[in-house]
C-alpha positions as CSV (number, residue, x, y, z in Angstrom):
1,M,0.0,0.1,-0.3
2,A,1.2,3.2,-1.1
3,M,1.9,6.1,1.8
4,A,-0.2,9.1,1.5
5,G,1.3,11.8,-1.1
6,R,3.9,9.1,-2.4
7,S,3.4,6.8,-5.7
8,P,3.7,3.2,-5.2
9,S,7.3,1.6,-6.2
10,V,7.7,1.0,-10.0
11,M,11.4,-0.6,-10.1
12,N,11.5,-3.1,-13.0
13,L,14.1,-5.3,-14.4
14,Q,14.9,-2.5,-17.1
15,D,16.0,0.0,-14.3
16,I,18.4,-2.8,-12.9
17,R,19.5,-3.4,-16.5
18,Y,20.5,0.3,-16.6
19,L,22.2,0.2,-13.3
20,V,24.5,-2.7,-14.1
21,A,25.4,-1.4,-17.3
22,V,26.7,1.9,-15.7
23,A,28.3,-0.1,-13.0
24,E,30.0,-2.3,-15.5
25,R,31.1,0.7,-18.0
26,R,31.5,3.4,-15.2
27,H,30.2,5.8,-17.9
28,F,26.8,6.7,-18.8
29,G,27.1,7.6,-22.5
30,R,28.6,4.0,-23.2
31,A,26.0,2.4,-20.8
32,A,23.1,4.1,-22.8
33,E,24.6,3.0,-26.1
34,S,25.0,-0.6,-24.8
35,C,21.3,-0.4,-23.6
36,H,20.1,1.1,-26.9
37,V,18.7,4.2,-25.1
38,S,19.8,7.7,-25.1
39,Q,22.1,9.2,-22.2
40,P,19.5,11.5,-20.8
41,T,16.8,8.4,-20.7
42,L,19.3,6.2,-18.9
43,S,20.4,9.0,-16.5
44,I,16.5,9.8,-15.6
45,Q,15.9,6.0,-14.9
46,I,19.0,5.8,-12.5
47,R,17.7,8.8,-10.9
48,K,14.2,7.5,-10.3
49,L,15.7,4.2,-8.9
50,E,17.7,6.1,-6.2
51,D,14.9,8.2,-5.5
52,E,12.8,5.3,-4.9
53,L,15.2,3.4,-2.9
54,G,16.1,6.5,-1.0
55,V,19.8,5.9,-1.7
56,I,22.7,7.0,-3.7
57,L,23.7,4.0,-6.3
58,L,26.2,6.3,-8.3
59,E,28.5,9.1,-7.4
60,R,28.6,11.2,-10.5
61,T,31.5,13.8,-11.4
62,N,32.4,15.3,-14.4
63,K,34.6,12.8,-15.6
64,R,33.8,9.9,-13.7
65,V,31.1,7.7,-12.4
66,N,32.1,5.8,-9.3
67,I,29.8,3.0,-7.6
68,T,28.9,3.6,-4.1
69,P,29.2,0.6,-1.4
70,V,25.4,0.4,-1.7
71,G,25.3,0.1,-5.6
72,A,28.6,-2.3,-5.5
73,P,26.3,-5.5,-5.9
74,A,25.3,-4.4,-9.4
75,R,29.0,-5.1,-10.4
76,I,28.9,-8.9,-9.3
77,P,28.5,-11.0,-12.5
78,A,25.0,-11.9,-13.1
79,P,25.6,-15.6,-12.7
80,T,27.2,-15.1,-9.2
81,R,24.0,-12.8,-8.4
82,I,21.7,-15.6,-9.4
83,A,23.6,-18.2,-7.6
84,R,23.8,-16.2,-4.3
85,T,20.0,-16.0,-4.3
């Protein structure tokens, strides 16, 4: 049930794919290209995901993207992530 004044969570698998792409490439432009979306689209979706979760997953600077400790699991190879569940 959504809290008053807040929309329900709409996180989806595509948001996770975008996060993994940025975590692997450490570059929004290259990640967007690999996901076949524009860079602004990818950036907006990552920001929405962070807002939904209430955490910062990626630290952004003008020249780098760093993964925060909260976002670090996105760098674990997919078969390993699946095996751990």
